[in-house]
C-alpha positions as CSV (number, residue, x, y, z in Angstrom):
1,M,91.3,99.4,34.8
2,L,90.8,96.3,36.9
3,G,89.3,96.5,40.4
4,K,91.6,95.9,43.3
5,D,89.8,92.7,44.2
6,S,90.6,91.0,40.9
7,V,93.1,88.2,41.0
8,H,94.7,89.7,37.9
9,S,94.7,93.4,38.9
10,L,98.0,95.3,38.8
11,D,99.4,97.8,41.3
12,H,99.1,101.1,39.3
13,R,101.3,103.1,41.6
14,K,104.1,100.5,41.8
15,L,104.1,99.9,38.0
16,S,104.0,103.6,37.3
17,D,107.0,104.3,39.6
18,F,108.9,101.4,38.0
19,L,108.3,102.6,34.4
20,E,109.1,106.2,35.3
21,K,112.5,105.0,36.7
22,N,113.4,102.3,34.1
23,L,111.6,103.4,30.9
24,P,111.0,107.1,31.1
25,E,110.5,107.3,27.3
26,T,107.1,105.5,27.8
27,G,105.7,108.5,29.6
28,A,103.4,108.7,32.6
29,L,101.1,105.7,33.1
30,E,97.5,106.9,32.8
31,E,95.4,103.7,32.5
32,I,95.6,99.9,32.7
33,S,93.1,97.6,31.0
34,K,93.2,93.9,30.7
35,F,92.6,92.2,27.4
36,G,89.6,89.8,27.6
37,T,91.3,87.3,25.4
38,G,94.5,85.3,26.1
39,Q,93.9,82.3,28.4
40,S,97.5,81.6,29.3
41,N,99.4,84.7,30.3
42,P,97.4,87.8,31.4
43,T,97.9,90.6,29.0
44,Y,97.2,94.3,29.5
45,Q,97.1,97.5,27.5
46,L,98.9,100.4,29.2
47,R,97.9,103.9,28.1
48,T,100.5,106.5,28.8
49,T,101.2,110.1,27.9
50,T,103.3,109.0,24.9
51,G,101.1,106.2,23.5
52,K,100.0,102.6,24.1
53,Y,102.0,99.6,25.3
54,V,101.3,96.0,26.0
55,L,102.3,94.1,29.2
56,R,102.4,90.3,29.4
57,K,102.9,88.6,32.8
58,K,102.8,85.2,34.4
59,P,99.5,84.3,36.1
60,P,99.5,84.4,39.9
61,G,99.4,81.3,42.1
62,K,100.8,77.8,41.7
63,L,101.6,77.0,38.0
64,L,102.2,73.9,36.0
65,P,105.9,73.0,35.4
66,S,107.6,74.9,32.6
67,A,104.4,76.7,31.7
68,H,103.9,80.5,31.3
69,A,107.5,81.2,30.4
70,V,107.2,84.9,29.6
71,D,110.9,85.3,29.7
72,R,111.3,82.9,26.9
73,E,108.6,84.7,25.0
74,Y,110.5,88.0,25.4
75,R,113.7,86.4,24.2
76,I,112.3,85.0,21.0
77,I,110.4,88.2,20.1
78,K,113.6,90.3,20.8
79,A,115.6,88.0,18.5
80,L,113.0,88.1,15.7
81,E,112.9,91.9,15.6
82,K,115.8,92.0,13.2
83,T,114.3,89.3,10.9
84,S,111.6,89.3,8.2
85,V,109.1,87.8,10.7
86,P,106.8,90.6,11.9
87,V,106.7,91.0,15.7
88,P,106.0,93.9,18.1
89,R,109.0,95.9,19.3
90,T,110.0,94.8,22.8
91,R,110.8,97.4,25.5
92,M,112.1,95.4,28.5
93,L,111.8,92.2,30.6
94,C,111.4,92.7,34.3
95,N,112.4,89.7,36.5
96,D,111.5,91.5,39.8
97,E,108.4,89.9,41.1
98,D,107.9,92.6,43.7
99,I,106.6,95.1,41.1
100,I,103.4,93.4,40.1
101,G,103.6,90.0,41.7
102,T,105.2,88.1,38.8
103,I,107.8,88.7,36.1
104,F,106.6,90.5,33.0
105,Y,107.7,92.2,29.8
106,L,106.6,95.2,27.9
107,M,106.3,95.7,24.2
108,D,104.8,98.2,21.8
109,Y,101.1,98.2,21.0
110,V,100.5,97.3,17.4
111,D,97.4,98.9,15.9
112,G,95.6,96.5,13.5
113,K,92.9,93.9,13.3
114,I,92.7,90.3,14.3
115,H,90.7,87.7,12.4
116,W,89.1,85.6,15.1
117,D,87.0,83.5,12.7
118,P,89.0,81.4,10.1
119,T,86.1,81.5,7.7
120,L,86.7,85.3,7.4
121,P,83.0,86.2,6.8
122,D,83.6,89.9,6.6
123,V,86.0,90.0,3.6
124,S,85.9,89.1,-0.1
125,S,87.1,85.9,-1.6
126,S,90.2,87.6,-3.0
127,D,91.0,89.0,0.5
128,R,90.6,85.5,2.0
129,N,93.1,84.1,-0.5
130,D,95.6,86.9,0.3
131,I,95.2,86.5,4.1
132,Y,95.8,82.7,4.0
133,G,98.7,83.3,1.6
134,Q,100.2,85.7,4.1
135,T,100.1,83.1,6.9
136,V,101.9,80.7,4.7
137,D,104.6,83.3,3.7
138,V,105.3,84.3,7.3
139,L,105.3,80.6,8.5
140,A,107.8,79.7,5.8
141,A,109.9,82.8,6.7
142,L,110.0,81.7,10.4
143,H,111.0,78.2,9.5
144,S,113.7,79.4,7.2
145,I,115.6,81.4,9.8
146,D,119.1,80.2,10.5
147,V,118.8,79.2,14.2
148,E,122.5,79.1,14.8
149,K,123.1,82.5,13.1
150,E,120.5,84.1,15.4
151,G,122.1,82.6,18.5
152,L,119.1,80.4,19.3
153,L,120.5,76.9,19.3
154,D,120.1,76.8,23.1
155,F,116.4,77.9,22.9
156,G,115.4,74.2,22.5
157,K,116.8,70.8,23.4
158,P,118.5,68.4,21.0
159,G,117.1,65.1,19.9
160,N,113.7,63.9,18.6
161,Y,111.4,66.9,19.0
162,F,108.2,65.0,18.8
163,Q,109.3,62.3,21.2
164,R,110.3,65.0,23.6
165,Q,107.1,67.0,23.1
166,V,104.7,64.0,23.5
167,G,106.4,63.2,26.8
168,R,106.2,66.8,27.9
169,W,102.6,67.2,27.1
170,I,101.6,63.9,28.7
171,K,103.2,65.3,31.9
172,Q,101.4,68.6,31.5
173,Y,98.1,66.9,30.9
174,R,98.5,64.6,33.8
175,A,99.4,67.5,36.1
176,A,96.2,69.2,35.0
177,E,93.9,66.2,34.8
178,T,90.6,66.4,36.5
179,Q,88.9,63.3,35.2
180,E,89.8,60.4,32.8
181,Y,88.7,60.7,29.1
182,K,88.9,57.5,27.1
183,E,89.5,59.5,23.9
184,I,92.6,61.1,25.4
185,E,93.9,57.9,26.8
186,S,93.6,56.2,23.4
187,L,95.2,59.1,21.7
188,I,98.2,59.1,24.1
189,A,98.7,55.4,23.5
190,W,98.6,55.9,19.7
191,L,101.1,58.7,19.7
192,E,103.6,56.8,21.8
193,K,103.3,53.8,19.5
194,N,103.5,55.7,16.2
195,M,106.4,58.1,16.8
196,P,108.2,59.0,13.5
197,D,111.9,58.6,13.2
198,D,113.9,61.8,13.8
199,D,114.6,63.4,10.5
200,R,116.8,66.0,12.1
201,M,114.8,68.9,10.7
202,I,114.9,71.9,13.1
203,S,113.6,75.4,13.0
204,I,112.1,78.1,15.3
205,V,108.6,76.8,16.2
206,H,106.0,79.3,17.2
207,G,103.9,76.7,19.1
208,D,100.5,78.3,18.6
209,Y,100.5,79.5,15.0
210,R,96.8,80.3,14.4
211,L,95.1,83.1,12.6
212,Y,93.9,84.8,15.8
213,N,97.5,85.2,16.9
214,M,98.3,87.6,14.1
215,I,97.6,91.3,13.8
216,F,96.8,92.4,10.2
217,S,97.0,95.9,8.8
218,H,93.7,97.9,8.6
219,T,94.4,98.9,5.0
220,E,96.0,95.8,3.4
221,N,96.1,92.0,3.9
222,K,99.5,92.2,5.5
223,I,100.6,90.7,8.9
224,L,102.0,93.4,11.1
225,A,102.8,91.2,14.1
226,V,102.7,87.6,15.2
227,L,101.7,87.3,18.8
228,D,101.8,84.8,21.7
229,W,105.2,83.2,21.5
230,E,105.0,81.6,24.9
231,L,105.2,78.0,23.5
232,S,108.0,78.8,21.0
233,T,111.1,76.7,21.0
234,I,113.6,75.1,18.6
235,G,111.8,72.1,17.2
236,H,110.3,70.6,14.1
237,P,108.6,72.9,11.6
238,Y,105.8,70.5,10.8
239,A,104.4,71.0,14.3
240,D,103.5,74.6,13.4
241,L,102.1,73.7,10.1
242,A,99.9,70.9,11.5
243,Y,98.7,73.1,14.3
244,Q,97.5,75.7,11.8
245,C,95.9,73.0,9.6
246,M,93.8,71.7,12.6
247,N,91.4,74.4,11.4
248,W,90.3,72.2,8.6
249,H,89.3,69.5,11.1
250,I,87.4,71.6,13.6
251,P,83.7,72.3,12.9
252,K,82.4,75.8,13.0
253,I,80.9,75.6,16.5
254,G,81.8,76.5,20.0
255,I,84.6,78.9,21.1
256,T,87.1,77.9,18.4
257,P,85.3,78.1,15.0
258,G,86.9,75.9,12.3
259,L,86.5,75.0,8.6
260,Y,85.4,71.4,8.9
261,G,82.4,70.5,6.8
262,L,82.3,73.7,4.9
263,N,82.2,74.0,1.1
264,L,85.3,76.1,0.4
265,N,84.7,76.3,-3.4
266,G,84.7,80.0,-4.5
267,T,85.4,81.3,-0.9
268,G,89.1,82.1,-1.5
269,I,90.0,79.8,1.4
270,P,92.4,77.1,0.4
271,T,91.7,73.4,1.2
272,E,94.1,71.8,3.7
273,N,95.9,70.1,0.8
274,E,96.3,73.4,-1.1
275,Y,97.6,75.1,2.1
276,V,100.2,72.3,2.7
277,E,101.2,72.4,-0.9
278,A,101.7,76.2,-0.8
279,Y,103.9,75.7,2.3
280,C,105.9,72.9,0.7
281,K,106.5,75.1,-2.4
282,K,107.8,77.9,-0.2
283,M,110.1,75.5,1.7
284,G,111.3,73.7,-1.4
285,I,110.1,70.3,-0.4
286,S,107.8,67.8,-2.2
287,D,105.6,66.3,0.5
288,I,105.2,65.6,4.2
289,P,105.2,62.0,5.4
290,N,103.4,61.0,8.6
291,W,101.0,63.9,8.3
292,S,98.3,62.2,10.4
293,F,100.8,61.9,13.3
294,Y,101.6,65.7,13.3
295,L,97.9,66.5,13.2
296,A,97.1,64.1,16.0
297,F,99.9,65.5,18.1
298,G,98.6,69.0,17.5
299,F,95.1,68.0,18.8
300,F,96.6,66.3,21.9
301,R,98.7,69.4,22.7
302,L,95.7,71.7,22.3
303,A,93.7,69.3,24.6
304,G,96.6,69.7,27.1
305,I,96.5,73.4,26.9
306,A,92.7,73.5,27.3
307,Q,92.9,71.1,30.3
308,G,95.5,73.3,31.9
309,V,93.3,76.4,31.5
310,Y,90.4,74.5,33.0
311,K,92.5,73.3,36.0
312,R,93.6,76.9,36.6
313,S,90.0,78.0,36.6
314,I,89.2,75.5,39.4
315,M,92.2,76.8,41.3
316,G,90.9,80.3,40.8
317,N,93.6,81.8,38.6
318,A,92.4,81.4,35.0
319,S,93.0,84.5,32.9
320,A,89.8,84.5,30.9
321,D,86.1,83.8,31.5
322,N,85.5,80.8,29.2
323,A,87.9,78.4,30.9
324,K,85.1,75.9,31.7
325,E,84.1,75.7,28.0
326,L,87.7,74.8,27.2
327,G,87.6,72.1,29.7
328,A,84.5,70.6,28.1
329,A,86.3,70.7,24.7
330,V,89.1,68.3,25.9
331,P,87.4,65.0,25.0
332,I,86.0,66.5,21.8
333,L,89.6,67.3,20.7
334,G,90.6,63.8,21.5
335,K,87.8,62.4,19.4
336,I,88.7,64.6,16.4
337,A,92.3,63.3,16.6
338,L,91.2,59.7,16.7
339,S,89.0,60.3,13.6
340,I,92.1,61.5,11.7
341,I,94.3,58.6,12.6
342,E,91.6,56.0,11.9
343,R,91.0,57.2,8.3
């Protein structure tokens, strides 16, 4: 349980009284502990007399525009509960900021394991192949959902998704900017000049589809739940695919280990081309034009996220301890993106 002097501590008594009144089936609240991971929205495990639950809330303090939309996160998880995409079961959304200081939602705790390292050093080559295959299967399932049938057309805006997103992330980045990086400035200019035409493809987009946002079964290579839907929207499916494929361009160093520079022969881990081909086969398409643009945009958006976390650390309300390391990664991400588009 967090100390009362922590910027992210929760009022145990208030939350306990609220749950007892509004969700009596969750039992009496016994303990609150904050997950050490999760830079954006503070996340907590609640242990009660009936089991474990997870609480996600907005961070405290002044926030960047349109960021930390836990209400949107709740809505998309709720909608996906009845689809083939695995998500935790939601319990409720609380819009009353008087309970713990911000709005929050509650969902079931999913018992499983998270693979933090994309090289999967602790499993066999066969398991690695299965695990990466599962991520393709679930991504294709997500992108195949009928948005209109699920009542989610209003979950995103119409028009050119990438044009809209580039504009949005430029604004987000500028709002969090602490110094000028020439790599990022060059990347922004390139993205604005090389915008693909709108092909009118739309799907649910997760927004942060990475291996560490998935909970796998302890006993089989099966995804039990996809987590962290804060950036989800109705957009272009290639944004998710490219974001996952950034792994093949990030070296195995720092806080986000990647696959760049590794010899993948015999490891069971597919190459980037093999991964994209597997996705295309699942989706019934032949190839993906403008691939370098989608990758470059993914790196710019990640740089914007990292810069936002770093800015919040300066303001005193970052959710995790390695925010400064993320800030230092911003120009590096820009440099990787430039290397992709210059090939």
